[in-house]
LOROPA-263271 format. One record per residue (C-alpha): z, x, y; residue in one letter. Coordinates in steps of 0.2 Angstrom, whole numbers, plus 5000, padded with zeros to 4 digits. Last residue first. Layout:
<atoms>
ZXYA/...
</atoms>
This chain:
<atoms>
507348855016A/509048835023D/509749005019P/508349105029G/506549105024Q/505949235038G/507049365033R/506349345014A/504649365021R/505049505033W/505849615019W/504449575007Q/503149655021W/504449795022G/504349825005L/502549805003T/502249935018V/503450065011I/502650044993V/500850065001A/501250225012G/502150304995V/500350254985V/499350324999S/500450475001G/500150504982I/498350494985V/498150594998G/499150734990S/498150734976P/496650774987R/495250674994L/494850765011E/495350725028L/496350895030G/497250985015D/498751045025G/500150975018S/500550875034L/498750825037L/498650745019S/500350675019V/500050605035L/498350515031L/498850445015G/500450375022G/499650295037V/497850255032F/498350215011S/499750105017G/498750015029V/497449985017L/498649955002G/499749845010S/498449725017A/497349725001F/498949714990A/499649595001M/498149475000P/498049504980W/499749444976D/499949534959I/500649434945G/501949284947R/503049374935S/504049434950S/503749604959R/504249754950G/504249884965I/503050014955I/501949854951L/501749804969Q/501349964973A/500049994961A/499149824967A/499249894986G/498550054979V/497149964969L/496749854984M/496749994997G/495450094984F/494249934982L/494149915001I/493750105003I/492450104990G/491749954998I/491750025016I/490850195008L/489650105000M/
</atoms>
């Protein structure tokens, strides 16, 4: 059950990151939400929780760090996609 909870939390954080960034009207890109949510939650949530002294428990600082991490990962992903398309695409 913990794994399912982590996956769902990651997807929600990734979707929130896309809504914060203000993606186009196409809706939420769920594969990107999944990947950016999990990576952003791990990196951002872990770093912010450890830096604030909360440890590895679920605290508001970890949740905020997860969203910030997911926003950074989503922006990087979108930049990488735009960079790869170039002017000829």
